[in-house]
ZAMARGU-4260 file (C-alpha; in steps of 0.2 Angstrom, whole numbers, plus 5000, padded with zeros to 4 digits):
<rodrens>
0) 4906/5231/4899 | 4896/5217/4891 | 4897/5198/4896 | 4898/5184/4884 | 4896/5165/4887
5) 4909/5155/4876 | 4902/5140/4867 | 4914/5127/4861 | 4914/5132/4843 | 4918/5150/4848
10) 4932/5144/4859 | 4939/5133/4845 | 4938/5148/4832 | 4946/5160/4844 | 4961/5148/4847
15) 4963/5145/4829 | 4965/5163/4827 | 4979/5165/4839 | 4988/5148/4841 | 4995/5137/4827
20) 4993/5122/4839 | 4975/5125/4844 | 4958/5127/4836 | 4958/5109/4828 | 4948/5098/4839
25) 4956/5080/4839 | 4945/5065/4835 | 4939/5055/4849 | 4945/5038/4856 | 4961/5030/4849
30) 4965/5045/4838 | 4965/5057/4854 | 4977/5045/4863 | 4989/5045/4848 | 4988/5064/4847
35) 4992/5065/4865 | 5007/5054/4864 | 5013/5065/4849 | 5011/5080/4860 | 5022/5073/4873
40) 5035/5069/4860 | 5034/5087/4853 | 5037/5094/4871 | 5020/5098/4876 | 5014/5093/4894
45) 5030/5099/4903 | 5030/5112/4916 | 5036/5126/4905 | 5025/5121/4890 | 5009/5113/4898
50) 4995/5105/4888 | 4978/5115/4888 | 4964/5107/4898 | 4949/5106/4886 | 4960/5114/4872
55) 4957/5131/4880 | 4971/5143/4876 | 4973/5157/4890 | 4982/5170/4879 | 4970/5168/4864
60) 4955/5169/4875 | 4961/5184/4884 | 4965/5193/4868 | 4948/5189/4862 | 4939/5196/4877
65) 4950/5212/4877 | 4948/5215/4859 | 4929/5213/4860 | 4928/5221/4878 | 4919/5207/4885
70) 4921/5197/4902 | 4924/5179/4901 | 4912/5165/4906 | 4919/5147/4905 | 4906/5136/4897
75) 4916/5120/4902 | 4915/5124/4921 | 4899/5136/4921 | 4894/5146/4936 | 4879/5136/4940
80) 4874/5120/4950 | 4883/5108/4939 | 4900/5115/4945 | 4895/5114/4963 | 4889/5096/4962
85) 4877/5087/4973 | 4877/5083/4992 | 4889/5096/5000 | 4876/5109/5003 | 4858/5108/5008
90) 4845/5113/4994 | 4840/5129/5003 | 4858/5135/5003 | 4861/5130/4985 | 4846/5140/4980
95) 4854/5156/4988 | 4870/5154/4979 | 4875/5169/4968 | 4891/5168/4957 | 4900/5185/4959
100) 4916/5191/4952 | 4929/5198/4964 | 4924/5216/4960 | 4906/5212/4965 | 4913/5205/4982
105) 4926/5218/4986 | 4927/5236/4981 | 4946/5234/4979 | 4950/5216/4974 | 4968/5210/4973
110) 4974/5193/4966 | 4989/5193/4979 | 4991/5205/4993 | 5009/5206/4998 | 5015/5188/4997
115) 5006/5171/4997 | 5006/5163/5015 | 4998/5149/5023 | 4990/5161/5035 | 4980/5169/5021
120) 4969/5154/5019 | 4952/5150/5027 | 4944/5133/5023 | 4926/5136/5020 | 4911/5124/5021
125) 4919/5111/5009 | 4928/5096/5018 | 4944/5098/5008 | 4956/5100/5022 | 4968/5089/5012
130) 4968/5102/4998 | 4970/5117/5010 | 4984/5108/5019 | 4993/5105/5002 | 4991/5124/4998
135) 4999/5128/5015 | 5014/5117/5010 | 5015/5125/4993 | 5017/5142/5000 | 5034/5137/5007
140) 5041/5133/4990 | 5040/5149/4979 | 5048/5141/4963 | 5035/5128/4963 | 5021/5140/4968
145) 5025/5152/4954 | 5022/5137/4942 | 5006/5132/4949 | 5000/5150/4952 | 5006/5161/4938
150) 5009/5178/4946 | 5007/5189/4931 | 4988/5190/4935 | 4979/5205/4942 | 4964/5216/4942
155) 4971/5230/4931 | 4967/5238/4914 | 4969/5221/4906 | 4957/5212/4917 | 4943/5202/4908
160) 4937/5190/4921 | 4950/5177/4916 | 4963/5167/4926 | 4973/5152/4924 | 4983/5139/4934
165) 4994/5124/4931 | 4993/5107/4938 | 5002/5090/4935 | 4989/5078/4930 | 4994/5059/4927
170) 5009/5061/4917 | 5008/5079/4910 | 5006/5097/4915 | 4990/5105/4910 | 4985/5124/4910
175) 4968/5126/4917 | 4958/5141/4912 | 4943/5148/4923 | 4932/5163/4924 | 4932/5172/4941
180) 4914/5170/4945 | 4914/5163/4963 | 4900/5155/4973 | 4894/5166/4987 | 4879/5167/4999
185) 4875/5184/5006 | 4890/5191/4997 | 4902/5179/5006 | 4913/5166/4998 | 4907/5149/5004
190) 4922/5138/5000 | 4941/5142/5002 | 4944/5160/5004 | 4958/5172/5010 | 4956/5179/5027
195) 4958/5196/5019 | 4942/5199/5010 | 4951/5209/4996 | 4963/5194/4991 | 4957/5181/4979
200) 4971/5169/4974 | 4965/5155/4986 | 4947/5155/4980 | 4953/5155/4962 | 4966/5142/4964
205) 4952/5131/4972 | 4940/5134/4958 | 4953/5129/4945 | 4957/5112/4955 | 4938/5109/4956
210) 4937/5110/4937 | 4950/5097/4935 | 4941/5086/4948 | 4924/5088/4940 | 4915/5099/4953
215) 4917/5106/4970 | 4909/5091/4977 | 4922/5080/4969 | 4935/5089/4981 | 4926/5082/4996
220) 4938/5071/5006 | 4955/5066/5001 | 4974/5064/5005 | 4986/5079/5005 | 4998/5067/4994
225) 4986/5069/4979 | 4986/5088/4978 | 5005/5089/4983 | 5009/5077/4968 | 4997/5088/4957
230) 5007/5103/4962 | 5024/5096/4959 | 5023/5082/4947 | 5037/5075/4958 | 5042/5060/4969
235) 5029/5055/4982 | 5034/5044/4997 | 5021/5039/5011 | 5028/5033/5028 | 5017/5024/5040
240) 5021/5032/5056 | 5016/5016/5066 | 5031/5008/5058 | 5042/5023/5056 | 5060/5020/5050
245) 5074/5023/5062 | 5080/5037/5051 | 5063/5047/5051 | 5070/5063/5058 | 5085/5063/5046
250) 5073/5060/5031 | 5061/5074/5037 | 5076/5086/5040 | 5083/5082/5022 | 5065/5084/5015
255) 5064/5101/5023 | 5080/5107/5015 | 5076/5099/4998 | 5061/5110/4992 | 5048/5096/4996
260) 5030/5097/5002 | 5025/5088/5017 | 5008/5083/5024 | 5000/5071/5037 | 4984/5065/5044
265) 4977/5061/5061 | 4969/5045/5066 | 4950/5043/5063 | 4939/5046/5078 | 4921/5041/5082
270) 4916/5054/5070 | 4925/5066/5057 | 4932/5082/5063 | 4930/5078/5082 | 4942/5090/5092
275) 4951/5078/5104 | 4956/5083/5122 | 4974/5085/5116 | 4968/5099/5104 | 4970/5089/5088
280) 4956/5085/5076 | 4952/5067/5072 | 4953/5061/5053 | 4960/5078/5048 | 4974/5083/5037
285) 4989/5094/5043 | 5004/5102/5035 | 5021/5099/5041 | 5029/5117/5040 | 5046/5114/5049
290) 5058/5103/5058 | 5071/5108/5071 | 5082/5101/5084 | 5087/5111/5100 | 5094/5108/5117
295) 5083/5107/5132 | 5089/5102/5149 | 5105/5096/5142 | 5097/5084/5129 | 5094/5086/5110
300) 5075/5087/5106 | 5069/5084/5089 | 5053/5095/5085 | 5041/5095/5071 | 5030/5110/5067
305) 5013/5107/5060 | 4999/5118/5054 | 4980/5115/5055 | 4972/5121/5038 | 4957/5128/5048
310) 4969/5142/5053 | 4965/5139/5072 | 4964/5124/5084 | 4981/5118/5091 | 4990/5104/5100
315) 4989/5106/5119 | 5003/5094/5124 | 5022/5096/5126 | 5029/5110/5117 | 5013/5118/5113
320) 5012/5137/5112 | 5010/5139/5131 | 5020/5124/5136 | 5033/5128/5150 | 5046/5118/5141
325) 5049/5133/5130 | 5058/5140/5145 | 5071/5126/5145 | 5078/5131/5128 | 5089/5146/5123
330) 5082/5163/5121 | 5087/5163/5103 | 5078/5146/5099 | 5063/5152/5108 | 5062/5169/5098
335) 5065/5159/5082 | 5052/5146/5085 | 5038/5151/5097 | 5023/5161/5092 | 5009/5162/5105
340) 4994/5164/5095 | 4979/5154/5089 | 4984/5153/5071 | 4983/5134/5069 | 5002/5131/5070
345) 5011/5122/5084 | 5026/5112/5088 | 5027/5094/5095 | 5041/5081/5097 | 5044/5068/5084
350) 5039/5055/5096 | 5022/5063/5099 | 5021/5066/5080 | 5022/5047/5077 | 5009/5043/5090
355) 4996/5056/5085 | 4997/5055/5066 | 4994/5040/5055 | 5006/5044/5040 | 5018/5056/5033
360) 5017/5061/5014 | 5033/5069/5007 | 5033/5075/4989 | 5048/5082/4981 | 5054/5086/4963
365) 5066/5072/4964 | 5071/5058/4976 | 5087/5068/4983 | 5079/5070/5000 | 5079/5051/5003
370) 5097/5050/5008 | 5112/5060/5012 | 5122/5067/4997 | 5117/5072/4980 | 5114/5060/4965
375) 5109/5063/4947 | 5093/5053/4946 | 5087/5047/4929 | 5068/5046/4926 | 5059/5034/4914
380) 5040/5035/4912 | 5028/5022/4904 | 5009/5022/4902 | 4999/5006/4902 | 4983/4998/4904
385) 4975/4983/4912 | 4961/4976/4902 | 4950/4962/4909 | 4954/4946/4899 | 4969/4952/4890
390) 4981/4961/4901 | 4973/4961/4918 | 4982/4945/4925 | 4981/4949/4944 | 4994/4945/4957
395) 5004/4929/4958 | 4990/4920/4966 | 4983/4919/4949 | 4996/4907/4941 | 4988/4905/4924
400) 4985/4923/4921 | 4999/4933/4930 | 5010/4933/4915 | 4997/4942/4904 | 5000/4958/4915
405) 5010/4972/4906 | 5028/4969/4906 | 5042/4982/4906 | 5060/4977/4903 | 5073/4987/4912
410) 5091/4987/4909 | 5103/4996/4922 | 5121/5000/4915 | 5136/5005/4926 | 5141/5001/4944
415) 5132/5005/4960 | 5140/5017/4972 | 5149/5007/4987 | 5138/5004/5003 | 5122/5009/4993
420) 5106/5006/5002 | 5094/5008/4987 | 5097/5014/4970 | 5079/5013/4962 | 5062/5020/4966
425) 5047/5014/4956 | 5031/5022/4957 | 5014/5015/4951 | 5000/5027/4949 | 4982/5023/4944
430) 4976/5034/4930 | 4957/5037/4931 | 4945/5034/4917 | 4931/5045/4924 | 4929/5063/4922
435) 4923/5066/4940 | 4935/5062/4954 | 4921/5056/4966 | 4917/5042/4953 | 4934/5035/4953
440) 4937/5019/4963 | 4955/5014/4965 | 4959/4996/4963 | 4972/4987/4975 | 4988/4988/4965
445) 5006/4983/4967 | 5021/4978/4957 | 5034/4964/4955 | 5052/4964/4949 | 5060/4949/4941
450) 5078/4947/4936 | 5081/4942/4918 | 5092/4927/4919 | 5105/4922/4906 | 5095/4909/4897
455) 5081/4922/4894 | 5093/4937/4889 | 5089/4934/4870 | 5071/4932/4873 | 5060/4944/4863
460) 5043/4949/4867 | 5032/4945/4881 | 5039/4932/4894 | 5028/4917/4895 | 5019/4909/4910
465) 5033/4896/4912 | 5046/4910/4916 | 5036/4916/4931 | 5033/4898/4937 | 5052/4895/4938
470) 5058/4912/4944 | 5055/4921/4960 | 5053/4940/4961 | 5069/4949/4967 | 5056/4962/4975
475) 5038/4964/4976 | 5024/4974/4985 | 5021/4967/5002 | 5004/4975/5003 | 4992/4979/4989
480) 4984/4996/4992 | 4968/5004/4985 | 4978/5020/4984 | 4981/5032/4969 | 4999/5028/4970
485) 5011/5015/4977 | 5030/5017/4978 | 5044/5004/4981 | 5062/5009/4985 | 5074/4995/4981
490) 5092/4990/4978 | 5096/4981/4961 | 5113/4977/4954 | 5117/4981/4936 | 5108/4970/4924
495) 5091/4967/4916 | 5074/4966/4925 | 5056/4964/4921 | 5044/4975/4931 | 5026/4969/4931
500) 5013/4981/4938 | 4997/4972/4943 | 4980/4973/4952 | 4977/4961/4966 | 4962/4953/4957
505) 4962/4948/4939 | 4951/4955/4926 | 4950/4972/4933 | 4952/4986/4920 | 4961/5002/4923
510) 4975/5013/4916 | 4991/5017/4925 | 5008/5026/4925 | 5024/5017/4929 | 5039/5029/4934
515) 5056/5023/4937 | 5069/5034/4946 | 5087/5027/4946 | 5104/5033/4950 | 5112/5023/4936
520) 5109/5024/4918 | 5092/5015/4914 | 5084/5009/4898 | 5066/5004/4899 | 5052/4999/4886
525) 5036/4990/4885 | 5041/4971/4883 | 5026/4967/4873 | 5032/4979/4859 | 5049/4971/4855
530) 5041/4965/4839 | 5035/4983/4834 | 5018/4977/4832 | 5022/4969/4815 | 5011/4954/4811
535) 5020/4940/4802 | 5013/4935/4785 | 5000/4921/4785 | 5005/4907/4774 | 4989/4901/4766
540) 4991/4884/4758 | 4983/4884/4741 | 4973/4869/4735 | 4970/4870/4716 | 4955/4859/4717
545) 4946/4868/4731 | 4949/4885/4722 | 4941/4878/4706 | 4926/4872/4716 | 4925/4889/4724
550) 4926/4898/4707 | 4912/4886/4700 | 4902/4891/4716 | 4905/4909/4713 | 4899/4909/4695
555) 4882/4902/4701 | 4879/4917/4711 | 4888/4931/4702 | 4879/4945/4692 | 4881/4947/4673
560) 4897/4955/4675 | 4904/4940/4685 | 4905/4950/4701 | 4896/4950/4718 | 4892/4966/4729
565) 4891/4967/4748 | 4873/4962/4749 | 4876/4946/4738 | 4892/4943/4748 | 4882/4944/4765
570) 4870/4930/4758 | 4884/4919/4752 | 4893/4920/4769 | 4878/4918/4780 | 4868/4906/4771
575) 4881/4895/4761 | 4899/4896/4766 | 4898/4898/4785 | 4880/4891/4788 | 4880/4882/4804
580) 4896/4891/4811 | 4889/4908/4814 | 4880/4910/4831 | 4874/4928/4832 | 4865/4932/4816
585) 4880/4932/4804 | 4889/4945/4795 | 4881/4962/4795 | 4880/4972/4779 | 4893/4985/4786
590) 4905/4970/4789 | 4902/4964/4771 | 4905/4981/4764 | 4921/4982/4774 | 4927/4965/4767
595) 4923/4971/4749 | 4933/4987/4752 | 4948/4977/4759 | 4948/4964/4745 | 4943/4975/4730
600) 4960/4978/4722 | 4951/4983/4706 | 4941/4996/4715 | 4924/4993/4707 | 4915/4991/4723
605) 4912/4973/4720 | 4922/4957/4720 | 4927/4947/4705 | 4931/4929/4704 | 4949/4930/4710
610) 4946/4942/4724 | 4931/4932/4730 | 4942/4915/4730 | 4956/4924/4739 | 4943/4931/4753
615) 4936/4913/4754 | 4953/4906/4757 | 4957/4918/4771 | 4940/4916/4779 | 4942/4897/4780
620) 4959/4899/4788 | 4953/4911/4801 | 4938/4900/4805 | 4949/4885/4808 | 4960/4895/4820
625) 4944/4902/4829 | 4938/4884/4833 | 4955/4877/4837 | 4957/4891/4850 | 4939/4890/4857
630) 4944/4878/4870 | 4929/4882/4881 | 4918/4877/4866 | 4906/4891/4868 | 4906/4897/4850
635) 4915/4913/4855 | 4932/4918/4860 | 4936/4925/4877 | 4949/4938/4878 | 4962/4926/4884
640) 4957/4914/4870 | 4959/4929/4858 | 4977/4931/4863 | 4980/4912/4859 | 4971/4914/4842
645) 4983/4928/4837 | 4998/4917/4843 | 4991/4902/4832 | 4989/4914/4818 | 5007/4919/4819
650) 5002/4937/4823 | 5013/4947/4835 | 5002/4960/4843 | 5006/4971/4857 | 4996/4973/4873
655) 4990/4990/4868 | 4984/4983/4851 | 4976/4968/4859 | 4966/4979/4871 | 4960/4991/4857
660) 4955/4976/4847 | 4945/4968/4861 | 4936/4985/4864 | 4933/4988/4845 | 4927/4970/4840
665) 4922/4962/4856 | 4904/4961/4863 | 4899/4969/4880 | 4901/4952/4888 | 4920/4952/4883
670) 4917/4938/4871 | 4921/4938/4852 | 4910/4930/4839 | 4917/4921/4824 | 4911/4935/4812
675) 4919/4948/4823 | 4936/4938/4823 | 4936/4936/4804 | 4932/4954/4802 | 4946/4959/4814
680) 4960/4948/4807 | 4955/4953/4789 | 4957/4971/4793 | 4973/4969/4803 | 4982/4960/4789
685) 4976/4971/4776 | 4981/4987/4785 | 4998/4980/4789 | 5000/4977/4771 | 4995/4995/4766
690) 5007/5002/4779 | 5021/4992/4773 | 5018/4998/4755 | 5016/5016/4760 | 5031/5016/4772
695) 5043/5006/4761 | 5055/5004/4775 | 5055/5023/4778 | 5046/5035/4789 | 5028/5035/4784
700) 5021/5052/4779 | 5003/5053/4773 | 4993/5067/4764 | 4976/5070/4771 | 4968/5064/4756
705) 4978/5047/4757 | 4973/5045/4775 | 4955/5049/4772 | 4955/5037/4758 | 4962/5022/4768
710) 4951/5026/4783 | 4934/5029/4774 | 4936/5015/4761 | 4941/5001/4773
</rodrens>
C-alpha cells in the first residue's frame, strides 16, 4: 500500500468533493470570527455536530484514502520533531525516535480490547498525569466516553491509518483528525500507552489531544480540570479542601451518581513526583473513582476511592489495601470494595482525603450534582474580549476605568424555589490567543454582579462610571485567580443584573467565555450592543461662505476636467489643508485612494468639486473632534480617548467594534494618529450608509459580486 502526505490544498480539494460545508477556506481575521459565529448559529460546534479542527473532514479524508488505496499522513500534525516539541526528551532520545503505525508495533493491533478501563493505561515519559487521570475518570462515563472516542474505529478492511476524536474547546466541540503514526524508541511507545501492547486507543487519544494543544511538549504539566472540561464541555467546580464545605461528602456522593468526572491533586513537595512515606506522590494528579459509606465498629465511615495514573503506588495509611480496618466491616462491603493488588487504586477516609489533597475538581454535564433534587438548568453563553485601553478596565481598584469592562445585562424571570441556597452558577473562562498551550499565560480574572436599580431600568447601552461609583456589587469574586476558569455559585432574586468579567490589572488583553447557568428563565445580552452598532448620523453645519472658499481653492489645484485624483488629494491634505496638524508623515497614498473611493459617488476614480468640498467638511469636523478629545495633548488618541471621541461624534459603537477598530487603525503603541482617526470615521460612516441602503430595513443579502465591489473599492 502506498503512502501519501496530504498538503493543505489537497485536503481542501478532497473536502470539497465530499462535503458541502468544507473545501472553502475562510478568510483570516475578522471574517473568520464572523464565519465561526455563523457556524454556531447554524448548529455547528455542538456535541453531535462538531466543527472540524483545521477544516479536516474525517469522512472525506477516509474516502479519499480508501479510493486511492493510500495511508493517511497528517501534515497539520506531522510525524516529526515539530509535533514532539522541545525540552521533554534529551537530544539523543529525540534522534532515536521512529514514528510507527500500530501494525508496525504489534502483529495484531486493536483499537479497543474488550472495553475501555482505567487499568488499561500507562503514563509514559511525558509529565501529563493530569491528562491520564482525566482519562481514568472518563472511562467511568460511557455515554461521554463514546462522544470523545468514537467507537466505530478499528483496524479492519477499511483501515487507512486515519482516526478521529472529539473535544470541547472553548465554547464549541471540534472533531480532531490524526494519522496513527506514533513516536517510539526501540519499537516501544514513549508516551501514553495501553498495558496490553496490542491496544492503541490511549496512545491515539493522547496524540489527538497533543494536536489541539500544539505538541506533546504542550501537554507537560496541568490540572485534571482542564482535560475533564474538554472531555465534557460541562460545568466545572473546584473545591479547596483546606476550606472544604460542610456538605463535601454529600456533594461528592451526588457527583458520583450524576455522571461527573472527578480529579484531585496532592500538595507540592520539595521536588516533583516525590513518593512520600504515606505512599502518595507529591505534586501529582489523581482520579476520584468512587465514594462509599459503610459501618465500622458501630460508626458510619465515609470513604473515597482514588486512582494513581501511574497504575501503581498506593496510600499506606488507614483503609489502604492491607489495612486491618477492612476486617471491621461486613464481608459484603469488603468483597465489594477491597482489591489487594498494586494497581494504583486505594481507599481513604474523607478526613484523610482533605488533609492529603489540595483541591477537588468536579466536572459534570450540568450543575445537578450541586444540590439535592433535580432542576431544569438554563444555559446562556457569551464570548467577549478584554482589549488594553478600550475594554480592559481591571478590577474595582481602578475607579476610572472599571466601567469600560465588557458588561452583560441579565434578566431573571419567575420565582425562586422556597429555601433555595443558590440559583445561579457563573463561569468565566479565558480563551487563549496562542496556538501552543505552553505559551498561554493565564491572567488573574474574576467577575462582579450588580443589580440594575429602578432608576437605571430604562438605561440603554453601556452603564457609565457614575453607576459603579454609587452602586455596590451584590456579589463579587473574593480572590482573582490566574486559572483557566473561575466559577461563582450565587443566589439572586428575580430582576435585572449587570455582570462584569474583569482582569485584576487594567490594560491586559485576552478573550473569554462567560457562561451562566440558572434555575429560572434567564435572558442575557452584551450590554454594549443595545444600540445594535448603528452610528447616529453626524450633523455637519454647512457654512456657505466657507464652502465657496473651498471651491475656489479646489479650482486652483484641479486638473483640466475640474477633478483631483488620489495623488493630488494627498498633496492637498498633507501640504495645504492639514499642514501643521499631522504628526506622523501625513496621509499615505493608500489612505487617499480609500478616501476617493468612499466619496466618489460619480465613480470616475477622482473627486469633483462637490465631492471634494463634502470630504473637506467632514475632515475638518473630525479634526476638531480629535483635538477636543486629545486631553493628554500628545497629538494622538489613546484607546480610552478614542472611546470618548466616538461619544463626542455621536457614534454608538459596541465594545467588539471598538476593539477591532483599535487593532485595525491604531499604532503598535496603542495610539491613534489624526490621519488614522479621520480614515476610520470616514469609512465607518460611509459603510453604515451603504449598509442602510442595501438592507432597506430588511434582512441584508448580498451577492458575491456586490460584496467584492464594496470590499475592494472602499
